[in-house]
C-alpha positions as CSV (number, residue, x, y, z in Angstrom):
1,X,63.6,73.5,-20.8
2,X,62.4,70.3,-19.2
3,X,59.3,72.0,-17.9
4,X,58.5,73.3,-21.4
5,X,58.9,69.8,-22.9
6,X,56.7,68.1,-20.2
7,X,54.0,70.8,-20.8
8,X,54.2,70.2,-24.5
9,X,53.9,66.4,-24.0
10,X,50.9,66.6,-21.8
11,X,49.1,69.1,-24.0
12,X,49.8,66.9,-27.0
13,X,48.5,63.7,-25.1
14,X,45.3,65.5,-24.1
15,X,44.8,66.9,-27.6
16,X,45.3,63.4,-29.0
17,X,42.7,61.9,-26.5
18,X,40.2,64.6,-27.5
19,X,40.9,64.0,-31.2
20,X,40.5,60.2,-30.6
21,X,37.1,60.6,-29.0
22,X,35.9,63.0,-31.6
23,X,37.2,60.8,-34.3
24,X,35.2,57.8,-32.9
25,X,32.1,59.9,-32.7
26,X,32.6,61.0,-36.3
27,X,33.2,57.4,-37.5
28,X,30.0,56.3,-35.8
29,X,28.1,59.2,-37.2
30,X,29.3,58.4,-40.7
31,X,28.4,54.7,-40.0
32,X,32.0,53.5,-40.3
33,X,31.5,51.1,-37.5
34,X,34.4,48.7,-38.3
35,X,36.9,51.6,-38.1
36,X,35.3,52.8,-34.9
37,X,35.7,49.4,-33.3
38,X,39.4,49.3,-34.3
39,X,40.0,52.7,-32.7
40,X,38.2,51.8,-29.5
41,X,39.9,48.4,-29.2
42,X,43.3,50.1,-29.5
43,X,42.3,52.6,-26.9
44,X,41.0,50.0,-24.5
45,X,44.2,47.9,-25.0
46,X,46.5,50.8,-24.2
47,X,44.5,51.4,-20.9
48,X,43.5,52.3,-18.4
49,X,40.1,50.7,-18.8
50,X,37.3,53.2,-19.2
51,X,33.7,51.9,-18.6
52,X,32.3,54.3,-21.3
53,X,34.7,52.9,-23.9
54,X,33.7,49.3,-23.0
55,X,30.0,50.2,-23.2
56,X,30.4,52.1,-26.5
57,X,32.3,49.3,-28.1
58,X,29.8,46.7,-26.8
59,X,26.9,48.8,-28.1
60,X,28.5,49.0,-31.6
61,X,28.9,45.3,-31.7
62,X,25.3,44.9,-30.6
63,X,24.2,47.3,-33.3
64,X,26.1,45.2,-35.8
65,X,24.3,42.1,-34.4
66,X,27.7,40.7,-33.3
67,X,26.5,39.7,-29.9
68,X,29.3,37.2,-29.3
69,X,31.9,40.0,-29.8
70,X,29.9,42.3,-27.5
71,X,29.9,39.6,-24.8
72,X,33.7,39.2,-25.1
73,X,34.1,43.0,-24.6
74,X,31.9,43.1,-21.6
75,X,33.6,40.0,-20.0
76,X,37.0,41.7,-20.6
77,X,35.6,44.8,-18.8
78,X,34.4,42.6,-15.9
79,X,37.9,41.1,-15.5
80,X,39.5,44.5,-15.4
81,X,37.0,46.1,-13.2
82,X,36.4,43.2,-10.8
83,X,38.0,39.8,-11.3
84,X,37.7,36.6,-13.4
85,X,36.2,34.6,-10.5
86,X,32.7,34.8,-12.1
87,X,33.8,33.2,-15.3
88,X,35.3,30.3,-13.3
89,X,32.0,29.4,-11.8
90,X,31.1,26.3,-13.8
91,X,27.5,25.7,-12.9
92,X,24.5,27.5,-11.3
93,X,24.5,24.9,-8.5
94,X,27.9,26.2,-7.4
95,X,26.4,29.7,-7.0
96,X,24.6,28.7,-3.7
97,X,28.0,28.2,-2.1
98,X,30.0,30.8,-4.0
99,X,27.7,33.8,-4.0
100,X,27.7,34.4,-0.2
101,X,31.5,34.4,-0.3
102,X,31.9,36.8,-3.3
103,X,33.1,40.3,-2.4
104,X,30.7,43.0,-3.5
105,X,31.7,44.2,-6.9
106,X,31.7,47.7,-8.3
107,X,28.4,48.8,-9.9
108,X,30.3,49.1,-13.2
109,X,31.1,45.4,-13.1
110,X,27.5,44.5,-12.2
111,X,26.3,46.6,-15.1
112,X,28.5,44.6,-17.5
113,X,27.3,41.4,-15.9
114,X,23.7,42.4,-16.5
115,X,24.5,43.1,-20.2
116,X,26.3,39.8,-20.5
117,X,23.2,38.0,-19.1
118,X,20.8,39.8,-21.5
119,X,23.0,39.0,-24.5
120,X,23.3,35.3,-23.6
121,X,19.5,35.2,-23.2
122,X,19.1,36.9,-26.7
123,X,21.5,34.3,-28.2
124,X,19.4,31.5,-26.7
125,X,16.3,32.9,-28.3
126,X,17.8,32.9,-31.8
127,X,20.0,29.9,-31.5
128,X,19.3,26.9,-33.8
129,X,21.9,24.7,-32.2
130,X,21.3,21.4,-30.3
131,X,19.2,21.4,-27.1
132,X,22.3,20.7,-25.0
133,X,24.1,23.7,-26.4
134,X,21.1,25.9,-26.0
135,X,20.8,24.8,-22.4
136,X,24.4,25.8,-21.7
137,X,23.7,29.2,-23.2
138,X,20.7,29.6,-20.9
139,X,22.6,28.4,-17.9
140,X,25.3,31.0,-18.5
141,X,22.6,33.7,-18.8
142,X,21.1,32.5,-15.6
143,X,24.4,32.6,-13.8
144,X,25.0,36.3,-14.5
145,X,21.4,37.2,-13.7
146,X,21.7,35.4,-10.4
147,X,24.8,37.4,-9.6
148,X,22.9,40.6,-10.3
149,X,20.0,39.3,-8.2
150,X,22.3,38.5,-5.3
151,X,23.7,42.0,-5.2
152,X,20.2,43.5,-6.0
153,X,21.4,45.2,-9.2
154,X,18.9,46.6,-11.8
155,X,15.9,45.3,-10.0
156,X,13.2,44.5,-11.0
157,X,14.4,43.9,-14.6
158,X,16.7,41.2,-13.3
159,X,13.8,39.4,-11.7
160,X,11.8,39.8,-14.9
161,X,14.5,38.0,-16.9
162,X,14.9,35.3,-14.2
163,X,11.2,34.6,-14.6
164,X,11.6,34.2,-18.3
165,X,14.6,31.8,-17.8
166,X,12.8,29.7,-15.2
167,X,9.8,29.6,-17.5
168,X,12.1,28.1,-20.2
169,X,13.3,25.5,-17.6
170,X,9.6,24.8,-16.9
171,X,10.3,25.6,-13.2
172,X,7.0,27.4,-12.8
173,X,7.3,27.8,-9.0
174,X,10.4,30.0,-9.4
175,X,9.1,31.7,-12.5
176,X,5.8,32.6,-10.7
177,X,7.8,34.0,-7.8
178,X,10.2,36.0,-10.0
179,X,7.3,37.6,-12.0
180,X,5.4,38.4,-8.9
181,X,8.4,40.1,-7.3
182,X,9.2,42.0,-10.5
183,X,5.6,43.3,-10.7
184,X,5.7,44.3,-7.0
185,X,9.0,46.2,-7.4
186,X,8.0,47.9,-10.6
187,X,5.0,49.4,-8.9
188,X,7.2,50.8,-6.1
189,X,9.9,52.4,-8.2
190,X,8.2,53.5,-11.4
191,X,5.1,55.1,-12.7
192,X,2.2,52.9,-13.7
193,X,2.8,51.4,-17.1
194,X,-0.4,49.6,-18.2
195,X,1.1,47.5,-21.0
196,X,4.1,46.4,-18.8
197,X,1.7,45.5,-16.0
198,X,-0.5,43.6,-18.4
199,X,2.5,41.7,-19.7
200,X,3.6,40.7,-16.2
201,X,0.1,39.6,-15.4
202,X,0.1,37.5,-18.5
203,X,3.5,35.8,-17.7
204,X,2.5,35.4,-14.0
205,X,-0.9,33.9,-14.9
206,X,0.7,31.5,-17.4
207,X,3.2,30.4,-14.8
208,X,0.6,30.0,-12.1
209,X,-1.5,27.8,-14.3
210,X,1.4,25.5,-15.0
211,X,2.4,25.5,-11.4
212,X,-1.1,24.2,-10.5
213,X,-2.8,27.4,-9.3
214,X,-5.3,27.4,-12.2
215,X,-8.0,29.5,-10.5
216,X,-5.5,32.3,-9.8
217,X,-3.7,32.0,-13.1
218,X,-6.8,32.1,-15.3
219,X,-8.1,35.1,-13.3
220,X,-5.1,37.1,-14.4
221,X,-5.6,36.1,-18.0
222,X,-9.3,36.9,-17.9
223,X,-8.5,40.4,-16.5
224,X,-6.2,41.0,-19.5
225,X,-8.8,39.7,-22.0
226,X,-11.7,41.8,-20.5
227,X,-9.7,45.0,-20.2
228,X,-11.0,47.3,-22.8
229,X,-7.9,49.6,-23.1
230,X,-5.4,46.8,-23.0
231,X,-2.9,45.8,-25.7
232,X,-4.6,43.9,-28.5
233,X,-1.5,41.6,-28.8
234,X,-1.7,40.7,-25.1
235,X,-5.5,40.2,-25.2
236,X,-5.1,37.9,-28.2
237,X,-2.3,35.9,-26.4
238,X,-4.5,35.6,-23.3
239,X,-7.4,34.5,-25.5
240,X,-5.3,31.8,-27.1
241,X,-4.3,30.5,-23.6
242,X,-7.8,30.7,-22.2
243,X,-9.1,28.8,-25.3
244,X,-7.5,25.7,-23.8
245,X,-10.0,25.8,-20.9
246,X,-13.1,26.2,-23.2
247,X,-15.2,23.3,-24.3
248,X,-16.1,20.1,-22.5
249,X,-14.0,17.7,-20.6
250,X,-14.8,14.4,-18.9
251,X,-12.9,12.5,-16.3
252,X,-13.2,10.3,-13.3
253,X,-11.4,8.4,-10.5
254,X,-11.3,5.0,-8.8
255,X,-9.9,4.0,-5.5
256,X,-9.7,1.0,-3.2
257,X,-8.3,0.9,0.3
258,X,-8.0,-1.6,3.2
259,X,-7.3,-0.6,6.7
260,X,-7.9,-1.0,10.4
261,X,-10.3,0.9,12.8
262,X,-9.1,0.9,16.4
263,X,-12.6,1.7,17.8
264,X,-15.6,0.5,15.9
265,X,-18.9,0.6,17.7
266,X,-20.7,-2.7,18.3
267,X,-24.4,-2.6,19.0
268,X,-26.1,-5.3,21.2
269,X,-29.0,-5.7,23.6
270,X,-27.2,-4.3,26.6
271,X,-26.1,-1.0,24.9
272,X,-22.9,0.0,23.2
273,X,-19.3,-1.2,23.6
274,X,-16.2,-1.1,21.5
275,X,-14.1,-3.6,19.5
276,X,-10.4,-3.0,19.0
277,X,-8.5,-3.6,15.8
278,X,-11.4,-4.1,13.3
279,X,-10.5,-4.4,9.7
280,X,-12.4,-2.6,7.0
281,X,-12.2,-1.8,3.3
282,X,-13.5,1.2,1.3
283,X,-14.2,1.7,-2.4
284,X,-15.0,4.9,-4.3
285,X,-15.6,5.9,-7.9
286,X,-16.5,9.2,-9.5
287,X,-17.1,10.7,-12.8
288,X,-17.3,14.4,-13.7
289,X,-18.1,16.6,-16.7
290,X,-16.9,20.2,-17.0
291,X,-18.2,22.6,-19.6
292,X,-16.9,26.1,-20.3
293,X,-18.9,27.8,-23.1
294,X,-17.1,31.2,-22.6
295,X,-14.3,32.9,-20.7
296,X,-16.8,34.3,-18.2
297,X,-18.6,31.2,-17.1
298,X,-18.2,27.4,-16.5
299,X,-20.4,24.5,-15.4
300,X,-19.3,21.4,-13.6
301,X,-21.3,18.2,-12.9
302,X,-20.1,15.1,-11.0
303,X,-21.5,11.8,-9.6
304,X,-19.6,9.9,-7.0
305,X,-20.2,6.6,-5.1
306,X,-18.4,5.5,-2.0
307,X,-18.8,2.7,0.6
308,X,-17.1,1.5,3.7
309,X,-17.5,-2.1,4.8
310,X,-16.2,-3.9,8.0
311,X,-15.0,-7.4,7.7
312,X,-16.2,-8.4,11.2
313,X,-19.8,-9.7,10.9
314,X,-20.8,-8.2,14.2
315,X,-19.9,-4.8,12.9
316,X,-22.0,-4.9,9.7
317,X,-24.4,-2.3,11.1
318,X,-21.5,0.2,10.9
319,X,-21.3,-0.2,7.1
320,X,-22.1,2.9,5.1
321,X,-22.8,3.7,1.5
322,X,-23.4,7.1,-0.3
323,X,-24.2,8.5,-3.7
324,X,-23.5,12.2,-4.3
325,X,-24.5,14.3,-7.3
326,X,-23.0,17.8,-7.6
327,X,-23.5,20.7,-10.0
328,X,-21.7,24.0,-10.0
329,X,-22.0,27.2,-12.0
330,X,-19.3,29.9,-11.9
331,X,-19.5,33.5,-13.2
332,X,-16.0,35.0,-13.8
333,X,-16.4,38.2,-15.8
334,X,-16.0,40.5,-12.7
335,X,-12.3,41.4,-12.2
336,X,-10.5,39.1,-9.9
337,X,-13.9,37.7,-8.6
338,X,-15.8,34.5,-9.1
339,X,-19.4,34.2,-8.2
340,X,-20.7,30.6,-7.8
341,X,-23.8,28.6,-7.2
342,X,-23.6,24.9,-6.2
343,X,-26.0,22.2,-5.5
344,X,-25.3,18.9,-3.7
345,X,-27.7,15.9,-3.5
346,X,-26.4,13.2,-1.1
347,X,-28.2,9.9,-0.7
348,X,-27.1,7.9,2.3
349,X,-27.6,4.2,2.9
350,X,-27.1,2.0,6.0
351,X,-28.0,-1.4,7.5
352,X,-30.7,-1.5,10.1
353,X,-28.8,-4.4,11.9
354,X,-26.0,-6.8,11.1
355,X,-28.2,-9.1,9.2
356,X,-29.9,-6.5,7.0
357,X,-29.2,-5.3,3.6
358,X,-28.5,-1.7,2.7
359,X,-31.5,0.5,2.7
360,X,-32.0,4.3,2.2
361,X,-31.3,6.3,5.3
362,X,-31.6,10.0,4.2
363,X,-31.6,12.4,1.3
364,X,-29.8,15.7,1.7
365,X,-30.2,18.7,-0.5
366,X,-27.7,21.5,-0.2
367,X,-27.3,24.9,-2.0
368,X,-24.2,27.0,-1.6
369,X,-23.9,30.6,-2.7
370,X,-20.2,31.5,-3.1
371,X,-18.1,34.6,-3.6
372,X,-14.3,34.3,-4.3
373,X,-11.9,37.1,-4.4
374,X,-8.5,36.5,-6.0
375,X,-5.5,38.5,-4.8
376,X,-2.0,38.4,-6.2
377,X,-0.7,35.8,-3.7
378,X,-3.9,34.4,-2.1
379,X,-7.5,33.5,-2.6
380,X,-10.3,34.4,-0.2
381,X,-13.7,32.8,-0.3
382,X,-17.0,33.4,1.4
383,X,-20.0,31.1,1.1
384,X,-23.5,30.6,2.4
385,X,-24.6,26.9,2.6
386,X,-28.3,26.0,3.1
387,X,-29.2,22.4,3.6
388,X,-32.3,20.3,4.2
389,X,-32.1,16.6,5.1
390,X,-35.1,14.2,4.7
391,X,-35.0,11.0,6.8
392,X,-36.6,7.6,5.7
393,X,-37.8,7.3,9.3
394,X,-39.8,10.5,8.8
395,X,-39.3,14.2,9.3
396,X,-36.6,16.5,8.2
397,X,-34.0,18.9,9.6
398,X,-32.5,22.1,8.2
399,X,-29.1,23.7,8.6
400,X,-27.6,27.0,7.5
401,X,-24.3,28.6,8.0
402,X,-21.4,30.7,6.9
403,X,-18.0,29.4,5.6
404,X,-14.8,31.4,5.2
405,X,-11.7,30.1,3.4
406,X,-8.2,31.6,2.9
407,X,-5.5,30.1,0.7
408,X,-2.2,31.9,0.3
409,X,0.2,31.1,-2.6
410,X,3.6,30.5,-0.9
411,X,5.6,29.3,-3.9
412,X,6.9,26.5,-1.8
413,X,6.9,22.8,-2.3
414,X,6.4,22.1,1.4
415,X,4.1,24.9,2.6
416,X,0.7,25.3,0.8
417,X,-1.7,25.9,3.5
418,X,-5.5,26.6,3.5
419,X,-7.4,27.9,6.5
420,X,-11.2,27.5,6.9
421,X,-13.7,28.6,9.4
422,X,-17.3,27.3,9.3
423,X,-20.3,28.2,11.4
424,X,-23.5,26.1,11.2
425,X,-26.9,26.3,12.8
426,X,-28.3,22.8,12.8
427,X,-31.9,22.0,13.5
428,X,-32.2,18.9,15.8
429,X,-34.9,16.4,16.3
430,X,-38.2,17.5,17.9
431,X,-37.8,18.3,21.5
432,X,-34.3,19.7,21.2
433,X,-33.0,23.2,20.6
434,X,-30.9,24.0,17.5
435,X,-27.2,23.2,17.7
436,X,-24.5,25.7,16.9
437,X,-21.2,24.4,15.6
438,X,-17.9,26.2,15.0
439,X,-15.3,24.4,12.9
440,X,-11.8,25.6,12.4
441,X,-9.8,23.6,10.0
442,X,-6.3,23.7,8.5
443,X,-4.7,21.8,5.6
444,X,-1.3,21.7,4.0
445,X,0.2,19.8,1.0
446,X,3.8,19.0,0.5
447,X,5.5,17.8,-2.6
448,X,8.9,16.1,-2.0
449,X,9.3,15.2,-5.7
450,X,7.2,14.7,-8.8
451,X,6.2,11.2,-7.4
452,X,5.9,11.7,-3.6
453,X,3.4,14.0,-1.8
454,X,2.1,14.4,1.7
455,X,-1.2,16.0,2.9
456,X,-2.0,17.1,6.4
457,X,-5.5,18.0,7.6
458,X,-6.6,19.2,11.0
459,X,-10.0,20.3,12.2
460,X,-11.4,21.3,15.6
461,X,-15.2,21.4,16.0
462,X,-17.2,22.7,18.9
463,X,-20.9,21.8,18.9
464,X,-23.0,23.6,21.5
465,X,-26.6,22.8,22.6
466,X,-28.8,23.3,25.6
467,X,-29.0,19.6,25.9
468,X,-25.7,18.2,27.2
469,X,-26.2,14.9,25.2
470,X,-25.8,16.9,22.0
471,X,-22.9,19.1,23.0
472,X,-19.4,17.9,22.2
473,X,-15.9,18.9,21.1
474,X,-14.2,16.9,18.3
475,X,-10.7,16.9,17.0
476,X,-9.6,15.2,13.8
477,X,-6.0,14.9,12.4
478,X,-5.4,13.2,9.1
479,X,-2.2,12.4,7.3
480,X,-1.9,11.2,3.8
481,X,1.1,9.9,1.8
482,X,0.9,9.5,-1.9
483,X,3.3,7.8,-4.3
484,X,2.6,8.3,-8.0
485,X,3.8,5.6,-10.4
486,X,5.8,7.3,-13.3
487,X,5.2,4.5,-15.7
488,X,1.4,4.4,-15.2
489,X,0.1,7.9,-15.4
490,X,-2.8,8.6,-12.9
491,X,-2.0,5.6,-10.7
492,X,-0.9,6.2,-7.1
493,X,-0.3,4.2,-3.9
494,X,-2.0,5.9,-0.9
495,X,-1.4,5.6,2.8
496,X,-3.8,7.3,5.2
497,X,-3.7,7.8,8.9
498,X,-6.6,9.4,10.8
499,X,-6.9,10.2,14.5
500,X,-10.2,11.3,16.0
501,X,-11.0,12.3,19.5
502,X,-14.5,13.2,20.6
503,X,-15.3,14.7,24.0
504,X,-19.0,15.0,24.8
505,X,-20.1,17.5,27.5
506,X,-21.9,14.6,29.3
507,X,-20.3,11.2,29.0
508,X,-17.0,9.5,28.4
509,X,-14.5,10.8,25.9
510,X,-13.9,8.5,22.9
511,X,-11.0,8.3,20.4
512,X,-10.2,6.2,17.4
513,X,-7.3,5.6,15.0
514,X,-8.0,4.6,11.4
515,X,-5.2,3.5,9.1
516,X,-5.5,2.5,5.4
517,X,-3.4,1.5,2.4
518,X,-4.7,1.4,-1.1
519,X,-4.6,2.4,-4.7
520,X,-6.2,5.2,-6.6
521,X,-6.4,5.9,-10.3
522,X,-7.4,9.2,-11.9
523,X,-8.9,8.7,-15.4
């Protein structure tokens, strides 16, 4: 008798469950969503928790545009499937310490976390509340996306949303990195989706421009604009963004620096000797004009003046002055490629002796043909410089060469390197063979804050010639520290340290240390 009763009870319970599920489906089909939610809430409350019930109830609320209710359902599911520890994380700064200690949750809990993150982001987009409140909504969305990212759930969509959130924060370094990673992962796990790829290009390009990598960023936007089978909406958006770079702009800079040269050369009747601790000052000014008539081309012109003067009267013949005019044309219609032609005119002035005024020394004309290829995370350039220098004393010399430059995008505030290799064939004075020089240089910039930056430049040159008097090896190391004044935009305090070492093939090695402190202002 007991067996018959138990069988009857289980059969009835199973029949009720099937009836309940079918009744929910019928209610949804007949669009009686409010009744469907009541049935589902009662079922979830009675337990045990079923992921499908949680998802179904959440989707109904989403369909009714009751996102806050959907979030509550998903959070309830997370607590039941995992724990409430995620909700107790108060800020995203805590995640750095908390995430490594969190035990790996079930996939079901991560799925709900992802849905919570998306819904909070959607709430942020439509919210008309105060900025502080909207920031809290976005912070919460970021928290749950970071949890998904830590456990690599639903990649690369998680990274895509992280990029959108960092873009809202105006953290363009992180948004660039997130969009790049999302694009790379999409290509590995899914078929090619032209519109999705174009959208990621657009977002990545926009972030790179704001991050300071304008060449790379605008290259992505131009690719979208010139793509014939691309989305019209994306092409129009890219066009609006590129319009900001059209037209004409004018700017300039001023700088003044005082410093000390440890090894300035003193000329006299007996030959050459050195003076230690010689003070000097330098001044520089420049003005430029940039004109972009279309997305496919741009022109740049600049004029700069600089001089370096020693305070010691016996060193006046070391003073120098130069005037440089440059013009540049870039053609940018070829995908991810920039073709350029540049011209430099450099007029140099010097003193014949310590009692003389400045007089022209030489005029240098240089043409550079350049080709630049833009990759996703780097830029590679190849250029051919041709130069002829005319001397006031009579005669001229020619030089030609090859220059290679590589600059990766590292998405780091402290590691932004650039590597260059130059080869030059320099014509020497009559009676000497041509010199061959190989120059390897490296530079890096570091930003410790919005106000403080550091630059590091290193170059190693080897100049070979059949005449030992013209053969040498030179090493230069330069360090710059910049402090930008927040209250006066464009003004910065600059500290420079330069160490040079020259080792001729015949003769004595020479070294010098130059230090300087000054102000510069960008107009």
